[in-house]
N, C-alpha and C positions, 0 to 999 in steps of 0.2 A: 480273458475268459473267465467267467464266474462259474463256480460249482453250485452255488446256492442262489435262491432269491434274497435271502437275508441271513445274516449270522450275527447272533448276539454273542460278543466275544469276551470271555475271561470273566464271567460273572460267578457269584457264589449261588449256586443252584439248589433251591428247595423244590423237589420235584412234585410236591402235593401227596406223596405216599406217607407222609410223617417221619421218613427216614432222615438220616444225617445229612447235612449240607455238603456239598463238594464243589470244587472248582471245574469249570466245564465251559466249552462253547455250546451254543445251541444253534443249529442250523435248520431252515425252513425252506421248504419247495412246495409250491402249490397249495398254500393254505396248511399244511400240516408239517409236524416236526420231522426233519428227515435224518437228523443225526445229533447226538451227544457226545462230547469227548473233547479231548485237547488237540490243538493243532489242526482244526478242521480247515478245508480250502476256502478260499474267498467268496463272498456273497456279493450279488449286484448292489446290495445296500448292507452296511454293517452298523452295529450299535456297540460302543466301547461300554462294556459293563463292569470293568474292574473296580472293586470296592463296592458293587451293587449286589443286591439281591435279586434273583431271578426266579420268579414263581409263575404257577399256572394263573390264568385269569381266574377271578372269583365269580361264583354262582350265587345269585341272590334269589333266594326260593320265595320271598315274600314281597312282592311290589304291587303296585296298582297303576301301571302305565296303560291300563285298558283304553283309555280315552287319548292319551298322549301319542300312542303308537299310530293313531289315524291322523295326526297333524304334525307331529315332530318326528325329525330323524335322529336327534342327539338326545338320549335319555338322561338327562341330568336330574338329580345330582349323582345317581349311581355310577355312570360311565366315568366320572372324575374320581372315583375312589376304587379303581382297579377292577370294577365289575364288568364282565364279558359276556354274561348270560343272565338274564332276568326272567322270572316266572311271574306272571300277573293273574288276574281272576280270583285272587285270594279272597277269604272271608264271604264268598258267595256273591260278591257284587261285580256287576260287569255290565256289558251292553249288547249282549247277544245270548240266546235268540230274543228277538224283540220286534213286535209289531209297531206300526206307525203310531197308534193310539196309546201306546205305553211308554213312548220316549221320555216324556216328562217324569213319569214314575220312576224309571230308572236313574234318570239324572238326579231327581231329589234324593234317592237313595244313596247314590254315590257322593252327593253333596254332603248329606247328614252323616254318613258312616266315616268317609274318608276325607271330608273338608276340601273336596274339589268344587269350587264354587259352581253354582248353577249357571250364571251368565257365561263362564269359560267353557262349560261343556255345551251349552246350548249353541255357541257361536263356533266352537272347534270340531263338534262331532259332525261328520258328513252324512251319516246314516245311509250308506249306499249298500246295505245289507239287511236281512231279516233272520236268517238262520245262523247258526254258529259256524257252520262250513263255509258260508258265504262271507262272514266276518273274517275267517282265517284267510280266505281267499284275497280279501282286501289287503291284509297285511303282507301277504306273499308277494305283492306287487311293489312293496315299499323297502327301502334300504335303511339300515340303522348303524348307529356306531356300536352296536352290540347284538348278540342273538337274542331273540325273544320267543317265549312259549307261554301258553296260557291254559289255565283250568276252565272248564265249563262252569260258569257261575250259577249255583243252585238258586239263588233269589230270582235272577233273571229267568232262569228255566221255569220256576213255579209260576211266576206271573204270566209267561208265555203259555203255559198249559192251562192255568186255572183262571187267568184273567183277574178281575177284581176280587174273587174268593182267595186267590193265592196272595195277593197284596194284603188282604185283611187277615191272613193267617189261619184261614178255615182248614179243617182237616181235609187232606186230600182222599178222594175216592180211590177205590181200586183201579178204576179207569184212568183217573189222573196220574197214578203212580206208574201204571203200565206206559202212558204215554210219555212221561218223564224218562223212564228206562230206555225207551226206544230212541229218543232224542240224545240221550247220553251215548248210547251205542254209537249212533250217527256221528256224534262229536268226535268220539274216541277214533272212529275210523278215519275221520278228516284231520286228525292230528292233535286233538286236545291233550293235555298233559294229565288229565284227571278231572276230578270235580272239587271245587270248593264250596264250603258251606259255613254257616255260622248259627250258633244257638246261645248267644250271649246278650243279656239286657242292655249291654252298653252300645250295641249297634242299632242306630235308629235313622231314619230319614230325616230330611230338614225340616218337615212338619212335625217332628216328634214321633211318628209312628214307628213301632218296632220293626226290625228287619222281617220280611215275609218268611223267613226260615226259622224264626225263633221257636215257633211251636210245632215244627216238623217233627212228626213221631218217629219213634225208633223204627217202627215198621217201615216208613218212607225211606229213611236213611239206609236201612238194612237192604231194601230192594235196590237202591242206587249201588251199594257196596257189592251186591251180587251181580250186578251188571258188570262191574270191573272185573269180577272173577270170570264171568262168561266171555268177556273180550280178551282177557289174559293180559291186560295192560293198563296203565293208569295209576295214579297216586290219589288217595283220598285226604283232602286238606280240610280241617275243621277248627273252628273257634268255639270252644265249649266253656262254660263257667265251671271249670274243675275245681276253682278255689273255693266255692260256696261249701258250707257245712254239708255233710253228707255225701258230697261229690268224690269221685275218684276216677280212675282210668278204666273202670269195668266197662262202660259203654263203648269208649274208644277201642277197647281190646275186642269187643263184639263185632264191631264194624271192620276191624282189621282182619279178624278170623273170617268174617263172612266174604271179604273181598279178595283175600289171598293175596293182597297188593300192600305196599307200604302206605302207612297213615302217618300223618304229621299234624301237630296241634300246638297251639301257642301256650307257653308257661312263662312262669316268673315268680316274683315275690310281692307281697303287699309291702307298704312301708311300715305297717304296724299290725298288731294283732297275731293271731295264730298263723304259723307258716306251714303249709302243707306240702311244700316242695319236696322234703325228703320222702313222704309217702308216694308222691308222683314218680320220683325217681326209682323208688322200689318197684312200683308197679311197671314202670319202662323195663327194668331189669328182668323181671319175671316174665313179661311177654316176650321180649326178644330172646331170652334164653330158651323159650318154648318154641322159638322159629316164627313168632308173630312180630312182624316188622312194624314198630311204632317208634317215631322219632320226635321228641320235643323240639321246640323252637325257642330260642331265648335271645332277647336283646342283650348284647354285651355290655351295656351300660344302663343307668335307669332309663325308663321310658319318659322322655322329656317334653314337656310343654313349653312353648315359648309364648310369653305374654307381653302385650304391650298396646298402646294406643293405635298404631299403625297395623296391628293384627287383628285376627279374628276374635281373640279372647284377651281379657285382662281382669284383675281381681275385682273390678266394680263394673263389669260389662251388664250386670243384671239390675243395677239400680236405676231408678227413674230419672235421677239427675244425670246419669251418663247416657241413657238412651235418648235423652232430648237432644243431645249434641253429637251423637254417634255418626249420623250422616253428613256431618259438615266436612268440608275439606280439611287436611290434616293441620294445617297452620291455624285455621279458625277454631278447629276442635281443641287444640292444645291451648289457645289463648282463652277459651272459655273455661276449661278445665283449671287453669291457673287462677282463675278468679277466686279470691278467699271465700266468697259467700258460697259459690258453688262447690268448692272443696269441702267447706263445713257441712253443707247439706248431704253431699254424696257420702261422706264419712260417717254421718248420722242416720243414714237410710238403711232399712233391712237388706241384710247381705244376700239373701237369696229369696226373692218374692214368690218364685215357684218352687215349692219343696221337692218336686219330682225332677228338677233340672240338676243332674248330677254334677255336670261340669261347673254350674254355679257355685257348688259348695268347694270343689276341688280346687278352684282357682284362688280360694282364700286360705289354703294351707301354708301359712307362712314359715312353718318349721322346715318345710321342704322346698323353700322358694330361695333362689340365689342370684346375685350378679355373675354371670358366667365367665366374663373376662375374656381377653384376646391375648395370648392363646386361651381357649376356654378350658375351665377346670371342672370336670364332671364328677368329682368326688370330693366334696368339701364338707368339713365338719359342722355341726349344728352352729357353732359360735359365728360362722360366716354367713348363715341363712339370714333372711330378712328378720325373722323373729330373734335370732341371736344379736344381730347388729342393733335392732331397736331396743332390745333390753340393755344392751351397753349404752346407748345413746339417752336413755330415759325417756322414750317416746313409745307408742303403740306401733305394732307391726303394720297395722293398715295405714297409719299415717306416713311412716317411711316408705312403704310400698307406693302409695299414692304420689308422694313428692319425687321419688325416683322415676316414676312412670311418665311424669310430664316434664322432666328435664331435658334440655337439648332441643336441637332444631327438629328432631323427628321422634323424640321421647326415647326412654330407656327401655330396652328390652329385658325381661326377667325370665329366669329359667326355673321351671317347677318340675322337680323330680317326683312324678306323680306315681310310680310304681318302680319296683326293683331296687329299693333304697332302704331295705330294712335295716334299722339300727343306725341310719345315718351313713352308710357305706356300701360298698359293692361286694362284700365278701361272699355273701349268698350266691349272687350272680356268678362269680367266679367258680363256686363249687358246682353250680348247675352247668357252666360252660364246660367245665372238664369233663362230665359225664359222657361217656362213648356213645350214648343213646340220644345225645342232644346236640342240635345243630345251632350255629349263629344265624340269626335272622330277625325278622320283624321289624326291619328298618323303614318299611312302607314307603319305598321310593316311588314318587309321583303323587302320593297322598298326603293329606294334612298339610297342604300347601302353605298355610298361614298359621300352623299351630306347632307342628312337629317338624324337627329337622334332623331325623335319624338315619337317612339314607347313607350317612358317612360311616356306619358302624364297623364296616370293615377296616378302615383306616384307624379308627378308635382302638379296635381289638389289637391290631398290631402294635400301635404305639403304647397304649395304656397297659395291656396285659402282657405284651410281648417285651417292653423295654423300659417304661417309665415308673410303673408301680413299685413303691419300696418294698413291698413283700406280696407274697402269693402271685408272683408272676407265672406265666404259662409258656412253655418252650414255643419259640417262633415256628419251628417246623411243625408242631402240633397244630398252631392256629392257622397255618397256611393250608394244612390238610383238611381242617374244618370248613375253611372258607371256600375251598376249591373242590377236592375229589370227594369228599364225604358229602357235601350237598348235591354234587353231580350225580353220584351213585344213587342217592335217595330218590332223585327225580327220574332214574333210569337213563341218564344221559352218560352212557359209559365211554363215550368218544372223546371227553374233555376232563378238565381238572387234573391232569398227570403230564408231566413233561417226559414223554418217552416217544421214540420213533413210531410214527403212524398215527398219532394222537393230534387232535386239532391245535393249531399254533395259536392259542389264546394264551398270551403271555404278559406278565408284568416285569418291567425292570424298575427296581426301587432304590432309591438312595436312603437306606434304612436310618442312617444318622440324621438325616434331614428331614425324614418323614414327619409331618405335623399337620394338624388341623387349625384352620382359622376360625373365628367366630361366625356364627351364622349372619347372613346379610338378606335384606328384604329387595326383591327385584320385581319388575312389572313387565315380564316377558311371556305371560301366558295369553291365549286368544282374548281379544277385547281389552288388552292391558291389564289382565288378571295378575295378581300378585303371588309370590311364592317365596319361601325361605329357601336360599341356597348356602352351601357350606363348601368352600374351597380347601384344598389341601395342597401341599408342596412336598416334593420327594418322589413323585412318580415320574421317573426319566422317561418311561414310554410305556404304553399299553397298546398290544396288538391283538386284534380280532380276526381270526382265519388268515393269520400270518401278515396282516397289514396294520402298520401303526396307525392308531385312531387318535391317539394323544402323544405329544412330545412335549416334556417339561410342563405339563399341565395345560397346554394349548391344544385345541382340536387341529388336527392336520387337514380336515376337509374330506377325509376318506370315509366311506359308509359301507364296510364289507359285511355288516350284520345281517342276519336273515331270520325269518320265522322258522322256528323248529316246529316240525310236526311230530309230536308224540315221542316216545322213548327212542333212544339212539344206541345201537349195538357197539360193542367194542371194536375197534378198528383192527385191522390186519397189521401187525407190527412189521415195520420195514426191517 
């Protein structure tokens, strides 16, 4: 006779509160934690966790699985890295509300902003909805390997209300704003986690047009914020160019004050130039001390871009010589690129024929470009950069990058630390990550399928910051708290992120000594054979969602206990 559905036996428990670790059994019944202690009775299933860490499942507050959740059940790569709850609809991009005539507009927007290719989305999306509540109803009928929730995406909302005027970024009329607010209220009632928006120049559709929300006025944003206040629920997520000269958190504070709800925004560091993150942290401190909840989000490592012939971008993708062969099958493309005449031509061509193409310039930043290695090294000195290696070899950085790029059967993938790598190290990121008003995030799970592979940030945070970095490590208990309870509470998910009786049994069992990342790999498992980067980890002995193991030793169990989350969730009654 079993006392419990499942018992995790004898592990080292980090309960998500940030408190000290302790040895304990964790018992589960009916999808919630039934008991913690020593010598608990038998479970129908047991996991031997002796010598292992036992933590809450991680809450990823910044993903882009908006399309994937309509055709996939397993939300990789996030679910492979201990994530048990994912929030999508970030940056204002998504697929509801949407009329039939605007399907392609929203697909191009997601393609451009988040690098989820148009053909993948065109084939994968069933479009069996129009309104946001209808979209949630579709998701509620599906099962996943984690729980999912979503913001109402502001760009989709704007196009739905304003049509072509919204896509062209024309000012919203009073009537437009009133309609947007009514639809936001409807979405919140249906279970939206809040609203996500963007006013960054970096976010563009695949045709080059800026995101429809770029020029949204403060009046428009404040009206949406006041709708959150009226509803008494929801989170305001925003990407704002706070790093530009003259910018600060004052607008963000106005929005948070107007909403009376938590606001979260993206922050980090540039690789060079003036660093404003200390001022941003000061602004956060002042706001939160005054009772205005604003949380920064930071990527725990450099925001990294993967470059290669098999991927979307490489250092030479803008040149005419490369564009002529870009559409060829990979073996033929590599053969053409290895031709000495074409090599010489490409190396001699203008680096960026379109001066407005920001990425075209960034992919030539050889001072911050590296061979990542396996296991991957995300904090390398300049001497190991392409520029540093080229200098040591007496060749140009472009020549070395080109020759590496065309090596091997599939070419060599290069890693570009495009942000968060000030002074060629992660010290500033560590300072930001330690701040009590900052959350780990920005992994963009589901997005940037052929350029960025940062959905593994939770594993990186634990290994790099909690165990391996020679100096400046962060206590593992604090990291677990930030990855679970702190993120859950910011989203209003009071029922998870804590190992305590009555709370959701979203749990990780981790062999911390063995926890490790592998190098990113290119796979072709999206709709229509679309490619994406994935990054495996080892050391996750088990990941449970709603009390059911979804991964054992890195392999999917086949169980899909994850569900749609409809809005904020209250704290459970403690057993």
